C-alpha positions as CSV (number, residue, x, y, z in Angstrom):
1,M,5.6,-7.3,-15.6
2,P,7.5,-6.6,-12.4
3,C,7.8,-10.3,-11.6
4,L,9.0,-11.0,-15.2
5,A,11.6,-8.3,-14.9
6,A,12.6,-9.7,-11.6
7,L,13.0,-13.1,-13.0
8,Q,15.1,-11.8,-15.8
9,Q,17.3,-9.9,-13.4
10,T,17.6,-13.0,-11.2
11,A,18.6,-15.2,-14.3
12,A,21.2,-12.6,-15.4
13,F,22.6,-12.4,-11.9
14,T,22.8,-16.2,-11.7
15,R,24.7,-16.3,-15.0
16,L,27.0,-13.6,-13.8
17,V,27.8,-15.3,-10.6
18,S,28.4,-18.6,-12.5
19,C,30.8,-16.7,-14.7
20,Y,32.7,-15.3,-11.7
21,A,32.7,-18.7,-10.1
22,L,34.3,-20.1,-13.3
23,Q,36.9,-17.3,-13.2
24,G,37.5,-18.1,-9.5
25,S,38.2,-21.8,-10.5
26,V,40.6,-20.6,-13.1
27,L,42.4,-18.5,-10.6
28,E,42.5,-21.4,-8.2
29,V,44.1,-23.7,-10.8
30,Q,46.6,-21.0,-11.6
31,A,47.4,-20.6,-7.9
32,Q,47.9,-24.3,-7.6
33,S,50.2,-24.3,-10.7
34,R,52.1,-21.4,-9.3
35,W,52.5,-23.2,-5.9
36,S,53.9,-26.2,-7.7
37,S,56.4,-24.0,-9.5
38,V,57.4,-22.4,-6.2
39,S,57.8,-25.8,-4.6
40,R,60.3,-26.7,-7.4
41,G,62.0,-23.4,-7.0
42,N,61.3,-22.2,-10.5
43,S,59.5,-18.9,-9.9
44,P,58.2,-16.7,-7.1
45,M,54.8,-17.6,-5.6
46,F,52.9,-14.5,-6.6
47,T,53.7,-11.6,-8.8
48,F,52.2,-8.1,-8.6
49,S,50.0,-8.7,-11.6
50,D,48.5,-11.8,-9.9
51,M,47.6,-9.9,-6.8
52,K,46.1,-7.1,-8.9
53,G,44.0,-9.6,-10.8
54,V,42.7,-11.2,-7.6
55,L,41.9,-7.9,-6.1
56,V,40.0,-6.7,-9.2
57,F,38.1,-10.0,-9.3
58,F,36.9,-9.7,-5.7
59,A,36.1,-6.0,-6.1
60,V,33.9,-6.7,-9.1
61,L,32.2,-9.7,-7.4
62,L,31.5,-7.7,-4.2
63,S,30.2,-4.8,-6.3
64,V,27.8,-7.1,-8.2
65,L,26.6,-8.8,-5.0
66,S,26.0,-5.4,-3.3
67,D,24.1,-4.0,-6.2
68,N,21.9,-7.1,-6.6
69,L,21.1,-7.2,-2.8
70,E,20.4,-3.5,-2.8
71,K,17.9,-3.9,-5.7
72,R,16.3,-7.0,-4.2
73,G,16.3,-5.6,-0.6
74,V,15.0,-2.1,-0.9
75,S,11.8,-2.9,0.9
76,S,12.9,-5.9,2.9
77,G,13.8,-3.9,5.9
78,L,10.4,-2.2,6.1
79,G,8.5,-5.1,7.4
80,C,5.4,-6.8,6.2
81,G,1.9,-7.0,7.7
82,N,0.4,-10.4,8.5
83,K,-3.3,-9.5,8.9
84,Y,-4.3,-10.9,5.5
85,V,-3.4,-14.1,3.6
86,N,-2.0,-12.2,0.6
87,C,0.4,-10.0,2.6
88,E,3.5,-12.2,1.9
89,T,2.7,-12.2,-1.9
90,Y,2.4,-8.4,-1.9
91,C,5.6,-7.9,0.0
92,D,7.5,-10.3,-2.3
93,I,6.4,-8.3,-5.3
94,C,7.4,-5.0,-3.6
95,V,11.0,-6.2,-3.2
96,Y,11.5,-5.3,-6.9
97,F,10.3,-1.7,-6.5
98,H,12.4,1.2,-5.3
99,T,9.7,2.4,-2.8
100,R,6.6,1.0,-1.1
101,T,4.6,3.9,-2.4
102,E,5.5,3.0,-6.0
103,C,4.7,-0.7,-5.3
104,Y,1.4,0.3,-3.7
105,A,0.4,2.4,-6.7
106,T,1.0,-0.5,-9.0
107,L,-0.8,-3.1,-6.9
108,F,-3.7,-0.6,-6.4
109,K,-4.1,-0.1,-10.1
110,E,-3.8,-3.8,-11.2
111,T,-5.5,-5.5,-8.3
112,C,-8.2,-3.1,-7.2
113,Y,-8.8,-0.3,-9.8
114,R,-8.9,-2.3,-13.0
115,P,-11.4,-5.0,-11.7
116,F,-13.7,-2.3,-10.3
117,V,-13.7,-0.2,-13.5
118,G,-14.3,-3.4,-15.6
119,G,-17.3,-4.3,-13.4
120,M,-18.7,-0.8,-13.5
121,E,-18.4,-0.6,-17.3
122,S,-20.1,-3.9,-17.7
123,L,-23.3,-2.3,-16.2
124,N,-25.6,0.2,-17.9
125,N,-25.2,3.8,-17.0
126,T,-28.6,3.8,-15.5
127,D,-27.6,1.1,-13.1
128,W,-24.7,3.0,-11.6
129,C,-27.0,5.0,-9.3
130,N,-28.7,1.8,-8.0
131,W,-26.7,1.0,-4.8
132,N,-27.8,-2.6,-4.8
133,N,-26.1,-3.1,-8.2
134,V,-22.7,-1.5,-7.2
135,K,-22.6,-2.1,-3.5
136,R,-20.6,-5.4,-3.7
137,M,-18.1,-4.1,-6.3
138,Y,-17.6,-0.8,-4.3
139,N,-17.1,-2.6,-1.0
140,T,-14.7,-5.1,-2.6
141,F,-12.7,-2.2,-4.1
142,T,-12.5,-0.4,-0.8
143,M,-11.4,-3.5,1.1
144,C,-8.8,-4.2,-1.6
145,T,-7.2,-0.8,-1.2
146,E,-7.2,-1.2,2.6
147,E,-5.8,-4.8,2.5
148,I,-2.8,-3.9,0.4
149,A,-2.0,-0.8,2.5
150,E,-2.2,-2.9,5.7
151,C,0.1,-5.6,4.2
152,L,2.7,-3.0,3.1
153,L,2.4,-1.0,6.4
154,I,1.2,2.1,4.6
155,P,-1.4,4.4,6.2
156,W,-4.9,4.0,5.0
157,P,-6.7,6.1,3.8
158,N,-4.0,8.0,2.2
159,R,-3.8,10.9,-0.3
160,M,-3.6,8.6,-3.4
161,V,-6.6,6.6,-2.3
162,E,-8.7,9.7,-1.5
163,N,-7.9,11.1,-5.0
164,E,-8.8,7.9,-6.7
165,F,-12.1,7.7,-4.9
166,V,-12.9,11.3,-5.9
167,N,-12.1,10.4,-9.5
168,I,-14.3,7.3,-9.3
169,H,-17.2,9.3,-8.0
170,S,-16.7,12.0,-10.6
171,R,-16.6,9.3,-13.3
172,F,-19.4,6.9,-12.3
173,F,-21.7,8.8,-9.9
174,P,-21.9,12.4,-11.0
175,D,-25.6,12.4,-11.8
176,C,-26.7,10.2,-8.8
177,P,-29.2,12.0,-6.6
178,N,-28.1,12.8,-3.0
179,E,-30.4,12.3,-0.1
180,A,-30.5,15.8,1.3
181,L,-32.3,16.6,4.6
182,S,-35.4,18.8,4.1
183,D,-37.2,21.1,6.6
184,P,-40.2,19.8,8.3
185,P,-43.7,21.1,7.4
186,P,-44.7,24.5,8.8
187,S,-47.3,23.1,11.1
188,I,-44.8,20.9,12.9
189,V,-42.4,23.8,13.2
190,F,-45.2,26.0,14.6
191,A,-46.1,23.4,17.2
192,L,-42.6,22.8,18.3
193,V,-42.0,26.6,18.8
194,M,-45.3,27.4,20.5
195,T,-45.3,24.6,23.0
196,P,-42.5,25.9,25.2
197,I,-43.7,29.5,24.8
198,C,-47.2,28.4,26.2
199,L,-45.6,26.4,29.0
200,I,-43.6,29.3,30.4
201,P,-46.6,31.4,31.7
202,I,-48.1,28.2,33.2
203,M,-45.0,27.4,35.0
204,V,-44.7,31.0,36.4
205,V,-48.3,30.8,37.7
206,L,-47.7,27.5,39.4
207,V,-44.6,28.9,41.1
208,V,-46.4,32.0,42.4
209,L,-49.3,29.9,43.8
210,K,-46.9,27.5,45.5
211,T,-45.1,30.4,47.1
212,K,-48.4,32.0,48.4
213,N,-49.6,28.7,49.8
214,G,-46.3,28.3,51.6
215,D,-46.4,31.7,53.2
216,G,-50.1,31.3,54.5
217,S,-49.3,27.9,56.1
218,S,-46.3,29.4,58.0
């Protein structure tokens, strides 16, 4: 849809420029005719109404050109990444958006989110918690969000991406079990605690005996 709107805007702009070009040609013909009249001494070269018409014509033309360039170049000065093959395509699309954030949100939804949701909904609910079934789609979705952000020179991860990931996990993985760490058996805990406690008296005895042997030899 943004591309279609852009094409429509471009076509309208082209027709408008053609119209002004035609008007410019008419003014040129009138100017030549007026110059011929001046050469014959029939009338002054330019009247006040002629100058006013020319000024209005150029003012309107410059206004249209300025508005169109402003609309088409909102994001052109922000640069474009070149890390991925599709960067140029993404940046060309973003020219027709007011901000990069708005463009990123649209590309995120259409390019990344919709395919992921469609793939997840094609699976049974019982398969959502099987990582082998969703790993490829999940990784593709993650890489898609990162790729678009890199191309548009937007930080990643960002707040919008984090919120969407939270929503995805709440929607598709709320009942999936988490691998929580559990305490070791009591016997292992007892052995780990008692081993250093038993070693302390032994080390003290060895130090005392070493000290006595050292004093007797001296």
